N, C-alpha and C positions, 0 to 999 in steps of 0.2 A: 493558920486555918487551912484546912484542905477542902475543895469544891466537892469532892466524892466522898461517900461512908467510907472507904477503903482506908485500913491503917496506914499511916506513913512509915515504910520501914527502909532498910537498906536496899531491897531489890524492888522497890516501886519506881514506875517511871514518873517523871515528873514535869510538870510543864506551867509557866506562866499564863495565867488567864486576866481576861475582864469578865465580871459579869453584870449584865443588867437586868435591870427588869422592868417591863414595860407595859401599863394597864391600857387596853383597847377592847371598847366593845363590853365592856363588863369583864373581861377576863383579863389575868395576870400572865404575862409571859414571861419566863426566864430564858435569856439567849447569853452564850458562853464564845467567846472568840478569841483568839492566839491575842497575848499582852502586847507583842511588839509584829509588825506587819511580818508577812512569809516574803522571804526574798527570792527563794529559787525552789519554789513552789506554784505550778500554773496549771490550770486546767480550759480545756478547750475544748467545743464542740466542732468537728470535723465532718466531711461527709461521710465517711465512714465507720465514726466510733466517736467516744466521746475520751479524750485522751488527757491524764494527768502526767506531770513531767515534777521530780523531784529529785532534788541532792541529798545525801545521807543526814546532815540537822534537819532540812525540813521537811524530809520524808517520817524522819522520827518523830517529829510533832503532829504531824498529820494522820501518825499511825497511832498517837496517844490519842487523838481527838476522836480517832473513830471507836477505840477501848472506851472512851470516857463517856460518847453519845450511848454505848451498849449499857452501860450501868445509871443512864440518867432518863429514866421514864417520863421526866416531868419538864425535859430543856431540850431547846435547839440548839444546837451547835452550828455557829456561823464562821466560813472561811473567806475572807474577803481576798478574793484573786484575779478581779477584773483589771487592777491596777498593779500586778506583778509585770517586771520586765519581761518582754517577751522570750519566751524558751528557744534555744537554737533548734534550728530546721524548721518552725512554726512558720507560715506565711505563705503556702504551696499550695493550700486546697481551703482556702477562705476561713480559716478558722476561728471560728467565734469564742474570744475569751467569757467565762463564766466564773461567778462565785458557786459556793457550792455551802450546802445546810446539810448538815446529819440530824437525824432525829429518830429516837425509838420509837416503834408503832405506836406506842401506847401513849405518846402525845396528842395524835389526832389532829394536827395542825394544818387547816387548810391552803395549801401554797399561794393562790389567790387572794390569800391577805398579806401574803408577804412585802410586797410593796409599801402598803400602808406602816407597815410595822418597821420595815427599815428605817424609813423616815424618820419614826421616832425614835430610833437607836442612834442616828446619824446628827440628830439635831443638836447644836453647840453646848447646848445646855443639859444635855443627857445625863443623868447620873451613871456613874458605873465603879466597881470597886475591882481592884487588883489582887488576886489571891494565887496559891499554889495549887494546882490540882496535884493528887497523885492516884495513881492506878496500880493495881499488883500486876507484876510482869505474868505472874501466873495465870492472869487473864487470856494472855495469846495462844495457851496452852488448852483451856479449858473447855470442855466437850468436843475435843479436835481428837480425842483418841481412836474415833471408828476411821479416821480418814476421808468422811464422805463430808461434801459440801452440805451447808445447813439447809439451802435451798433445794436439795433433793426431798427434805423432810415438807408435806404438803402443810404443815403447820408453821413453815416458816417462811417461803413462798419469797426467798431472796429479797433484796433491796428494791424496793418499788422506786420507780423515775418517775419525778414529775416536774417540768421545767416551766416558770415563770419569772417576769422581770428580770430578765438574763442571769437566773440562779438555777443551779439544778440541785431537786431535794432528792435525796436518799433515805429511805426511811424503813426500817424493818425491824427483825426481832433481836436479841441480844447477841444469838447465834450467828446471825447472818451479819451484822456489825463487826463482830471479834474475827469471822472468816475472812472480812473486807481488811481489817487490820493486820491480820496476819500476813496477806499480800504486799499491802504496801513496806511493812518491815521485810518482808524476803527481799523487794527491790532494793531496797538501802542497804540492806546487809551484802547481798550479791552481787551489787554494783563493783566493776573490777576498780581497784586503783590506778591502774594506767589509764583509765579515761579521766581520772580527775588531775591529773598531773601532766600527762601528755596530750599529743594531737588527739583531740576528739571530732568525729565526722558523725553527727546528729543520726541515728539510725543504724551506724556502722554495724554491719554483720560481725564484726571482728570482738566487738564487748559491748554490744547490743544485750540489754536486759531488762524483760518486762514482765507484765503479768496482767492477765484478763479475771474479771470477776464473774463473766457469765460464757458458758457454751452455747453451743450453736442453739442445741434443743430447747434451751431456756429463753433464749432471745426469740423465737418463732413462738414457743407458747404465750410468753409475757406480752410480746411486741416492744421488748426493751431493747437499748444499742448496749454496745458491748463497752464496759470501761476500762479502757486501756492505762495501765499504769506503768510508766517508762522511767529509767535512771537517767540522772543527767548529772554530770559536772558541775558543781555552782558558775552561774553565769551571770550574777549579779553581786555586786559587793555591796 
């Protein structure tokens, strides 16, 4: 059984996930997480930006979860990353590790409720199902023909950022979430092979590959931080 309504085809992006349903204050919430912990996907708040570090495999998983969030208007996508091994080059700017929650704008979840919900999710007796999610690869190109970022459309307004309980919430429309997924996949594809097998210097300009999700004008208008996505070779086994 797939976690999305997308048909399972040869061209589908597939991912093992856990699905949990928690009833709180009279409302049932559906929460999806990766079935296995992320080893080489880490997320930090620094003095200047929000920084997501990924290698190819975990970057691929994270990009697929962005696409799944774009197709899931009634689901929270939770990426626990606070306990991931420290990424290379981190520690110079008092970086603070964060978890990440992705949500379609239609979910209308208040981040201030997250701490209580997370306690229910992580309880030892909390029921969970393991499934295979599938998302068509065509979602990476859907609505991208114009070449314009979806947050240039006043009806899209980018990915809203809210931080609460050591977690950053990214909430947006289907086009905005798909555009974010494209940036994550681009980093995983463009990460140079030499960096994965040879000497690696974090942030080294000789093979530095990164993407940002917001322009300066958008940051000024929305009061949001730039979300910086950087390729890194695997740092944890």
